[in-house]
N, C-alpha and C positions, 0 to 999 in steps of 0.2 A: 267411259263416259265421264268427262270432266266438265264441271260447271265453269263457264266463263266468269271473270270477275266484274264484267260490266252488267250492272243491275239497273233496271228501269222500274220506277214505282208510281203508284197513283194512290191518292188519299181521298176518302170521302169523310167529311166532318159533319158533326151534329146530326147523325142519323137517329131518328126517333125510335130507338130499339135498345133493349138491354144488351150490353157487351157479352154477358154470359151466354145468351142465346145465339149471338153472332159467332162466338168462338166455336160452338158446336158444329157450325157449318164450315168454318175455316179449317178446323182440324181434319176434315175429310179431304180437302183439296191441296193442302200443303205438301210440296214435294212432287206433285203430279205434273204431267204435261198439260199444256193449254187445252188440247182437244179432249183429254180425259176429264179435266175440270169442268169444261162446258157441259159434257154429258151428265156428269154427276149433279151439277147445279140445276140443270134443266128438269131432272126427275125427282129431286129431293122435295119432300112435302112441306118444308119450313118457309115461313114468311121472310126470314133473313136471307134467303137465296137471291132475292131480287136486287137489293143493294150490293151484295157481294159480287154478283154477276156483272153489274154495272161498273164496279171498280176494277174487276178483272179485265173487262173489255177496254177500259180506259188505259190500264197499264200496258196492255198489248199494243194499243194504238200509239202510245208514247214510245214504245220500243221500236215499232215500225217506222214512225215518222222521225223521231229524234235520233235514234241510234242505228237505223237501217238494218234492223234484225228481221229475220224470217219468222213469222208466227209459228210455223210447224216445228221449229227448233227450240221453242221457249218452254221452260218449266217454271213453276211457282216456287221461288226460292224463299220468300218470306210472306207470311200472311198472319196478321194479328189485329185485334180490336182492343183499343184503349177506351177507358171510361171518359165520357164527356161531361159537361156540366148538367146537372139535373134540372128539369123544368119543375118549378114549385107551384103547386096548386093547392086549394083548400076545399075541404068537404064540410058542409054544415052538419053539425051534430046536435044532440039534444041540449036544451037549456042554454042556447046561445053560444055554445062552444064551436070551435073549428078545429078539424084535424088536418095536419099538413100531409099532402100526397106528393111524393117525389117521382116524377116520370123520367126514367133514365134516357140518356143519349150516349152515343158512342162514336168514335173515330175509327174507321176501317182503313187499314193500310195493306196493300198487296204489291209485292215486288216480284218481277219476273227476270230471269236471266237465261242467256242462250247456253245450250249444251253443245260441247265440241264432240262431233262424231269421230271416234277413233277407229 
């Protein structure tokens, strides 16, 4: 089973979620087949599964449409979440002070590649 060097990827940017929490989900699907990853994401209890599932489906659609690859032969070759720019908010505190709150965002990247059946 050799991985083809043709990779197709999809990126979701500025997702309103911590990259640390998204990586917990991506670590479970990295290196697995598309069908296995769909089942795992469907039944995992984390909120991060929804945007990851959306990016995975987009990457497979890109592979089907742009590279004419069969979805049943695809595996997830790369999956990572980078930190995006934080949203800055302020919380009022005692005696007229304000505390800064940073709401994290992330960029999710998923790449799929075809597997050669030997």
